[in-house]
N, C-alpha and C positions, 0 to 999 in steps of 0.2 A: 502493499499500500504508502504511495506516496505524494505529499503535497508541496504545488507547484510552489514556489516563493522566488520572486523577483528572481527570475532569469537558472533558478537550481532548481532541482528535486528534493525531496528531503526523503530518506525512508522512513515506519515508526522507530527502527534501531539508530536515527540521527545520523548516517553516514550521508553525506552530501556530496553532490556529485553535478558535473556541468550538463547539460543539454549536447544533445547530440551535435547540434547544428553550431556550436560554437568551439570549444577549442577538441574534444573528443576525448579529453580526459578528465577522472575524477577527482575531487578534491576530499582530503579528510582533515578534521583538526587531530593537534598533538592529544587529546585529552581520549578523542575516537582513537589513535594510534594505541593508546597506550591501554586503551580497555580490549582490543583487538589482539596485541601481544599479550594480556594477560590470561586473556581465552583461551587457554592451553587445547581445546579440543578444533579450535580453528590454526591450521598450517599451511593453509593455501595462500602463501603471500611470502616475496622476497622482501626486504627493505635494500634500498640502496642509498649510502649515504655519497653524494656526488662532490663533497669538499677534498681537499687535496688529501694527501697521505696523514701530513705532521697536523691536520685538524681534525682528522678521524682519528688518529692518534690521542690526541689530546682528554677525547671524549666519542660517544657516539651514543646512538640510542640502541638497546639489548637487542643482539641477534642481526643487526646492519652490517652490511659487504660494504667495503669503499672500491668505487669505480667513480676515479676523478672523471669529471664533466669530460676533460680530454681525448680519456681512453672508452667513453661509453661507446663510441662510432665503432669500433672495430673488437669491444666486446660484448657489444648485444647480442650475439649470434647465440654465445654461450648462455646465457638465460632463459628458462623453461617459460615458454609461451602458455603454459596452460594455468600457470599461479597469476594472483593481482601483482604489480611491482607498484611496492609506494615509493617515492623516492623524496629526497630531500636535504636540504643542502644550508644553508648558515641562515638566511631570512625566506625562503620559499620562494625568491625569483630565479635565480637560476634554474631551480627545480623542474621549474615549467620549462624551460627549455630544453632540458632533459626527458621531461615527459613527453613532449610534441618530437623530438629526435624519437621516440618507443613506440609511437603512434605509427609514425611515418613508416618504421620498420614492420609494423604489421601487428605490433601488439594492442590486444584489444581492452585489459582491464588495466590499466594504469593510473594510480592516484599520487596525486601531490599532496604531500603534507605541510598544510597553511602554517606559515611561518617561521619552518626548518627548526633547526636545532634554538633558539633563543626562545621560537614558543613552545619546544618540547621542554627548557628550560624553568620557563616562568609556570607552566602546567605542572611539571612535577615539584618543582618548588614550594608550591601553594597547595598540593595535593599529598601523595603519600609517599614520596620521592622514591620515585622507578627508576633513577638513572643511577651509574656510578662516574661521575665526571669532577 
């Protein structure tokens, strides 16, 4: 069941995504991603941190793999197209570029984490501390 809200659709579980006539990829908040990570029954996703190696090593979302944006073009084909691909960066802007690359490469279930690691840090600092940064 979806409710149309200002150019987006929202399911009953809070998952937000763009309409098909827009970008072609979905969006998820940091809180929604944290809930999805916490749901041990759901492992049908890959989280990609597109920041550089040093930023990734300094701290990242649990379970994320590091594929810097400049490597995504040639590493994209090693990803499983049957899984949701959740992408984040520092603020959520560069990850939109990465999402578009993935959509253009034929991935159907591409998700941008809104606000990037900054939003993640804020969300977990104000909740239950789900990240080790």
